[in-house]
VMD Tcl script that builds the backbone (N, CA, C; Angstrom):
set m [mol new atoms 210]
animate dup $m
set s [atomselect $m all]
$s set {name element resname resid chain x y z} {
  {N N MET 1 A 16.497 -34.075 -103.644}
  {CA C MET 1 A 17.824 -34.238 -103.078}
  {C C MET 1 A 18.565 -35.274 -103.916}
  {N N SER 2 A 19.778 -34.967 -104.257}
  {CA C SER 2 A 20.562 -35.868 -105.095}
  {C C SER 2 A 21.116 -37.024 -104.267}
  {N N ALA 3 A 21.518 -38.073 -104.947}
  {CA C ALA 3 A 22.095 -39.238 -104.280}
  {C C ALA 3 A 23.366 -38.845 -103.534}
  {N N ARG 4 A 24.115 -37.922 -104.095}
  {CA C ARG 4 A 25.350 -37.463 -103.449}
  {C C ARG 4 A 25.036 -36.731 -102.145}
  {N N SER 5 A 23.984 -35.901 -102.161}
  {CA C SER 5 A 23.572 -35.189 -100.952}
  {C C SER 5 A 23.127 -36.159 -99.865}
  {N N VAL 6 A 22.403 -37.188 -100.271}
  {CA C VAL 6 A 21.958 -38.201 -99.307}
  {C C VAL 6 A 23.163 -38.917 -98.713}
  {N N GLN 7 A 24.110 -39.290 -99.516}
  {CA C GLN 7 A 25.311 -39.969 -99.032}
  {C C GLN 7 A 26.081 -39.077 -98.066}
  {N N THR 8 A 26.187 -37.808 -98.382}
  {CA C THR 8 A 26.875 -36.862 -97.503}
  {C C THR 8 A 26.155 -36.762 -96.167}
  {N N ALA 9 A 24.834 -36.690 -96.196}
  {CA C ALA 9 A 24.040 -36.605 -94.966}
  {C C ALA 9 A 24.196 -37.869 -94.127}
  {N N VAL 10 A 24.193 -39.026 -94.760}
  {CA C VAL 10 A 24.351 -40.291 -94.035}
  {C C VAL 10 A 25.727 -40.366 -93.393}
  {N N ARG 11 A 26.749 -39.941 -94.091}
  {CA C ARG 11 A 28.100 -39.938 -93.509}
  {C C ARG 11 A 28.176 -38.993 -92.308}
  {N N ALA 12 A 27.537 -37.839 -92.409}
  {CA C ALA 12 A 27.537 -36.887 -91.295}
  {C C ALA 12 A 26.824 -37.474 -90.084}
  {N N LEU 13 A 25.718 -38.162 -90.305}
  {CA C LEU 13 A 24.996 -38.818 -89.197}
  {C C LEU 13 A 25.851 -39.899 -88.554}
  {N N ASP 14 A 26.509 -40.698 -89.378}
  {CA C ASP 14 A 27.383 -41.741 -88.841}
  {C C ASP 14 A 28.511 -41.134 -88.012}
  {N N LYS 15 A 29.095 -40.065 -88.513}
  {CA C LYS 15 A 30.188 -39.402 -87.799}
  {C C LYS 15 A 29.720 -38.861 -86.449}
  {N N ALA 16 A 28.469 -38.414 -86.388}
  {CA C ALA 16 A 27.900 -37.867 -85.150}
  {C C ALA 16 A 27.433 -38.969 -84.202}
  {N N GLY 17 A 27.582 -40.215 -84.601}
  {CA C GLY 17 A 27.163 -41.322 -83.741}
  {C C GLY 17 A 25.732 -41.752 -83.964}
  {N N GLY 18 A 25.095 -41.168 -84.961}
  {CA C GLY 18 A 23.731 -41.537 -85.290}
  {C C GLY 18 A 22.705 -40.715 -84.538}
  {N N LEU 19 A 21.466 -41.077 -84.743}
  {CA C LEU 19 A 20.351 -40.396 -84.108}
  {C C LEU 19 A 19.802 -41.246 -82.969}
  {N N VAL 20 A 19.352 -40.600 -81.923}
  {CA C VAL 20 A 18.753 -41.305 -80.788}
  {C C VAL 20 A 17.456 -40.613 -80.385}
  {N N THR 21 A 16.546 -41.401 -79.849}
  {CA C THR 21 A 15.279 -40.880 -79.342}
  {C C THR 21 A 15.414 -40.593 -77.853}
  {N N PRO 22 A 14.492 -39.819 -77.287}
  {CA C PRO 22 A 14.519 -39.616 -75.839}
  {C C PRO 22 A 14.444 -40.938 -75.064}
  {N N GLN 23 A 13.676 -41.896 -75.568}
  {CA C GLN 23 A 13.592 -43.191 -74.886}
  {C C GLN 23 A 14.931 -43.906 -74.893}
  {N N GLU 24 A 15.642 -43.878 -76.013}
  {CA C GLU 24 A 16.961 -44.506 -76.081}
  {C C GLU 24 A 17.945 -43.822 -75.138}
  {N N ILE 25 A 17.877 -42.507 -75.074}
  {CA C ILE 25 A 18.737 -41.764 -74.149}
  {C C ILE 25 A 18.449 -42.200 -72.719}
  {N N ALA 26 A 17.171 -42.241 -72.360}
  {CA C ALA 26 A 16.779 -42.645 -71.002}
  {C C ALA 26 A 17.289 -44.046 -70.685}
  {N N ASP 27 A 17.097 -44.969 -71.605}
  {CA C ASP 27 A 17.538 -46.354 -71.379}
  {C C ASP 27 A 19.048 -46.441 -71.203}
  {N N GLU 28 A 19.787 -45.746 -72.056}
  {CA C GLU 28 A 21.252 -45.808 -72.001}
  {C C GLU 28 A 21.815 -45.102 -70.775}
  {N N TRP 29 A 21.164 -44.045 -70.319}
  {CA C TRP 29 A 21.669 -43.254 -69.197}
  {C C TRP 29 A 21.125 -43.721 -67.857}
  {N N GLY 30 A 20.173 -44.654 -67.877}
  {CA C GLY 30 A 19.636 -45.165 -66.617}
  {C C GLY 30 A 18.709 -44.194 -65.907}
  {N N VAL 31 A 17.996 -43.386 -66.685}
  {CA C VAL 31 A 17.007 -42.458 -66.120}
  {C C VAL 31 A 15.679 -42.741 -66.811}
  {N N SER 32 A 14.612 -42.155 -66.298}
  {CA C SER 32 A 13.306 -42.361 -66.923}
  {C C SER 32 A 13.138 -41.427 -68.117}
  {N N LYS 33 A 12.202 -41.789 -68.983}
  {CA C LYS 33 A 11.899 -40.931 -70.124}
  {C C LYS 33 A 11.337 -39.599 -69.636}
  {N N GLN 34 A 10.637 -39.619 -68.501}
  {CA C GLN 34 A 10.085 -38.391 -67.941}
  {C C GLN 34 A 11.193 -37.423 -67.538}
  {N N VAL 35 A 12.287 -37.944 -67.008}
  {CA C VAL 35 A 13.422 -37.096 -66.632}
  {C C VAL 35 A 14.000 -36.430 -67.880}
  {N N VAL 36 A 14.173 -37.198 -68.932}
  {CA C VAL 36 A 14.689 -36.631 -70.185}
  {C C VAL 36 A 13.719 -35.568 -70.703}
  {N N SER 37 A 12.430 -35.840 -70.639}
  {CA C SER 37 A 11.424 -34.863 -71.081}
  {C C SER 37 A 11.507 -33.578 -70.268}
  {N N LYS 38 A 11.750 -33.691 -68.974}
  {CA C LYS 38 A 11.891 -32.500 -68.126}
  {C C LYS 38 A 13.112 -31.687 -68.538}
  {N N TRP 39 A 14.218 -32.364 -68.836}
  {CA C TRP 39 A 15.422 -31.667 -69.293}
  {C C TRP 39 A 15.135 -30.914 -70.594}
  {N N ILE 40 A 14.400 -31.574 -71.511}
  {CA C ILE 40 A 14.075 -30.960 -72.802}
  {C C ILE 40 A 13.205 -29.729 -72.577}
  {N N THR 41 A 12.153 -29.875 -71.767}
  {CA C THR 41 A 11.234 -28.775 -71.492}
  {C C THR 41 A 11.936 -27.608 -70.817}
  {N N ALA 42 A 12.892 -27.912 -69.941}
  {CA C ALA 42 A 13.616 -26.872 -69.211}
  {C C ALA 42 A 14.688 -26.193 -70.076}
  {N N GLY 43 A 14.871 -26.673 -71.305}
  {CA C GLY 43 A 15.877 -26.076 -72.180}
  {C C GLY 43 A 17.291 -26.512 -71.855}
  {N N ARG 44 A 17.411 -27.616 -71.140}
  {CA C ARG 44 A 18.741 -28.121 -70.749}
  {C C ARG 44 A 19.202 -29.241 -71.673}
  {N N PHE 45 A 18.830 -29.146 -72.931}
  {CA C PHE 45 A 19.154 -30.189 -73.889}
  {C C PHE 45 A 19.305 -29.524 -75.249}
  {N N PRO 46 A 20.088 -30.102 -76.157}
  {CA C PRO 46 A 20.227 -29.491 -77.491}
  {C C PRO 46 A 18.921 -29.582 -78.273}
  {N N GLU 47 A 18.824 -28.813 -79.324}
  {CA C GLU 47 A 17.649 -28.849 -80.196}
  {C C GLU 47 A 17.598 -30.188 -80.936}
  {N N PRO 48 A 16.394 -30.733 -81.123}
  {CA C PRO 48 A 16.292 -31.983 -81.887}
  {C C PRO 48 A 16.506 -31.742 -83.378}
  {N N VAL 49 A 16.793 -32.814 -84.079}
  {CA C VAL 49 A 16.887 -32.780 -85.533}
  {C C VAL 49 A 15.459 -32.665 -86.058}
  {N N LYS 50 A 15.248 -31.826 -87.034}
  {CA C LYS 50 A 13.914 -31.628 -87.599}
  {C C LYS 50 A 13.508 -32.847 -88.435}
  {N N VAL 51 A 12.379 -33.447 -88.064}
  {CA C VAL 51 A 11.797 -34.541 -88.844}
  {C C VAL 51 A 10.294 -34.317 -88.899}
  {N N ALA 52 A 9.627 -35.106 -89.681}
  {CA C ALA 52 A 8.175 -34.962 -89.828}
  {C C ALA 52 A 7.452 -35.314 -88.535}
  {N N GLY 53 A 6.350 -34.647 -88.306}
  {CA C GLY 53 A 5.521 -34.964 -87.156}
  {C C GLY 53 A 6.136 -34.514 -85.848}
  {N N ARG 54 A 5.767 -35.223 -84.788}
  {CA C ARG 54 A 6.211 -34.848 -83.449}
  {C C ARG 54 A 7.408 -35.676 -82.967}
  {N N VAL 55 A 8.023 -36.405 -83.863}
  {CA C VAL 55 A 9.159 -37.254 -83.507}
  {C C VAL 55 A 10.359 -36.373 -83.174}
  {N N ARG 56 A 10.966 -36.640 -82.024}
  {CA C ARG 56 A 12.197 -35.927 -81.642}
  {C C ARG 56 A 13.366 -36.889 -81.788}
  {N N LEU 57 A 14.334 -36.477 -82.562}
  {CA C LEU 57 A 15.564 -37.244 -82.715}
  {C C LEU 57 A 16.728 -36.311 -82.428}
  {N N TYR 58 A 17.740 -36.852 -81.792}
  {CA C TYR 58 A 18.901 -36.053 -81.403}
  {C C TYR 58 A 20.174 -36.698 -81.943}
  {N N LEU 59 A 21.125 -35.859 -82.307}
  {CA C LEU 59 A 22.438 -36.366 -82.690}
  {C C LEU 59 A 23.152 -36.818 -81.425}
  {N N ARG 60 A 23.633 -38.037 -81.448}
  {CA C ARG 60 A 24.257 -38.617 -80.258}
  {C C ARG 60 A 25.407 -37.753 -79.730}
  {N N ASP 61 A 26.243 -37.229 -80.620}
  {CA C ASP 61 A 27.387 -36.450 -80.135}
  {C C ASP 61 A 26.962 -35.125 -79.510}
  {N N GLN 62 A 25.756 -34.640 -79.825}
  {CA C GLN 62 A 25.281 -33.406 -79.210}
  {C C GLN 62 A 24.662 -33.635 -77.834}
  {N N VAL 63 A 24.138 -34.833 -77.579}
  {CA C VAL 63 A 23.516 -35.083 -76.271}
  {C C VAL 63 A 24.497 -35.638 -75.255}
  {N N GLU 64 A 25.564 -36.261 -75.707}
  {CA C GLU 64 A 26.521 -36.876 -74.766}
  {C C GLU 64 A 27.063 -35.899 -73.716}
  {N N PRO 65 A 27.357 -34.643 -74.066}
  {CA C PRO 65 A 27.840 -33.725 -73.024}
  {C C PRO 65 A 26.827 -33.475 -71.907}
  {N N PHE 66 A 25.564 -33.802 -72.141}
  {CA C PHE 66 A 24.518 -33.592 -71.147}
  {C C PHE 66 A 24.308 -34.814 -70.251}
  {N N ARG 67 A 25.037 -35.902 -70.532}
  {CA C ARG 67 A 24.896 -37.137 -69.741}
  {C C ARG 67 A 25.273 -36.845 -68.291}
  {N N PRO 68 A 24.387 -37.232 -67.352}
  {CA C PRO 68 A 24.725 -37.001 -65.932}
  {C C PRO 68 A 25.951 -37.819 -65.524}
  {N N GLN 69 A 26.762 -37.220 -64.715}
  {CA C GLN 69 A 27.943 -37.918 -64.190}
  {C C GLN 69 A 27.512 -38.817 -63.044}
  {N N SER 70 A 27.975 -40.062 -63.059}
  {CA C SER 70 A 27.607 -40.957 -61.961}
  {C C SER 70 A 28.768 -41.246 -61.055}
}
mol reanalyze $m
mol bondsrecalc $m
mol representation Tube
mol addrep $m
């Protein structure tokens, strides 16, 4: 991957609000990580960004519409 491609990818991530983990989502939304996991398993969440291993990362702007209304 060229340096230009990396810069473009970083800008796109910044524009999307960055990447968040299920734990960060749970902490910010005031729910448990288990609740977020249930939403993911039930298909009520966007697809994660592909990374190595079993790490799930989500684009912040894609998960925000799923935030429960309080």
